[in-house]
C-alpha positions as CSV (number, residue, x, y, z in Angstrom):
1,M,112.8,69.9,60.9
2,S,112.7,67.0,62.8
3,L,109.3,65.7,65.0
4,L,107.7,66.2,68.4
5,I,105.4,64.0,70.2
6,K,103.7,65.8,72.4
7,D,102.1,65.2,76.0
8,A,99.4,63.8,74.6
9,C,101.1,60.7,73.5
10,I,99.0,57.5,75.3
11,N,101.9,55.0,74.6
12,C,99.9,52.9,72.1
13,D,103.1,51.0,70.2
14,V,102.4,52.3,67.2
15,C,105.1,54.6,66.1
16,E,107.8,53.4,67.3
17,P,107.7,50.3,64.6
18,E,106.9,52.5,62.2
19,C,110.2,54.5,62.1
20,P,112.6,53.7,59.4
21,N,115.1,55.5,61.4
22,G,115.3,53.9,64.3
23,A,114.4,57.0,65.7
24,I,111.5,56.6,68.1
25,S,111.9,55.1,71.2
26,Q,110.2,55.3,74.7
27,G,110.8,57.7,77.0
28,E,110.3,58.0,80.4
29,D,106.8,59.1,80.4
30,I,106.1,59.1,76.8
31,Y,107.3,58.1,73.3
32,V,110.3,60.3,72.3
33,I,112.5,61.2,68.8
34,N,115.9,61.4,68.3
35,P,116.0,64.6,66.3
36,S,119.6,63.6,65.1
37,L,118.0,60.4,63.4
38,C,114.3,61.7,62.3
39,T,114.1,62.9,58.4
40,E,110.5,62.8,58.6
41,C,110.6,60.2,56.5
42,V,112.3,61.8,53.9
43,G,114.1,58.7,51.3
44,H,112.0,56.3,52.3
45,H,108.6,57.2,52.5
46,D,106.2,60.4,50.8
47,T,105.0,61.5,54.4
48,P,106.0,60.9,57.9
49,Q,104.5,57.7,58.8
50,C,104.6,57.9,62.5
51,V,102.4,61.3,62.1
52,D,99.9,58.8,59.6
53,V,99.6,56.0,62.5
54,C,99.4,58.3,65.3
55,P,95.5,57.8,66.6
56,V,96.0,60.6,68.6
57,D,97.5,63.3,66.5
58,C,100.2,64.1,68.9
59,I,102.9,64.2,66.6
60,I,104.5,67.6,65.6
61,K,107.0,69.4,63.9
62,D,109.6,70.2,66.1
63,S,110.5,74.3,66.0
64,N,113.8,73.5,67.7
65,H,115.1,71.6,65.3
66,V,114.6,73.0,62.0
67,E,115.9,71.5,58.8
68,E,114.7,72.1,54.8
69,A,114.1,69.0,53.2
70,D,117.2,69.0,51.4
71,G,118.6,69.1,54.8
72,L,116.1,66.1,55.7
73,Y,117.8,64.2,52.6
74,Q,121.0,64.7,53.5
75,K,120.4,63.4,56.8
76,Y,118.9,60.8,55.5
77,L,122.2,59.4,52.9
78,K,124.5,59.5,56.0
79,L,122.1,57.6,57.8
80,T,122.0,54.9,55.1
81,A,125.1,55.2,54.3
């Protein structure tokens, strides 16, 4: 499952550079996560780096983009090929 940044985002700019897949970008009002690029850092790190650095805990699992761990790993392999 990819991640989602909630409206509580304060645009602090710390999550974007932490994403190894470039899935995070500035949206119209807050940062957004591209679900086709988000692997929850599977293949790169043990935990999602954006979640680890977010000072307001506004990054959650996106229930609209459900993926199992194996699917996230397969996505990681395609993105890094």
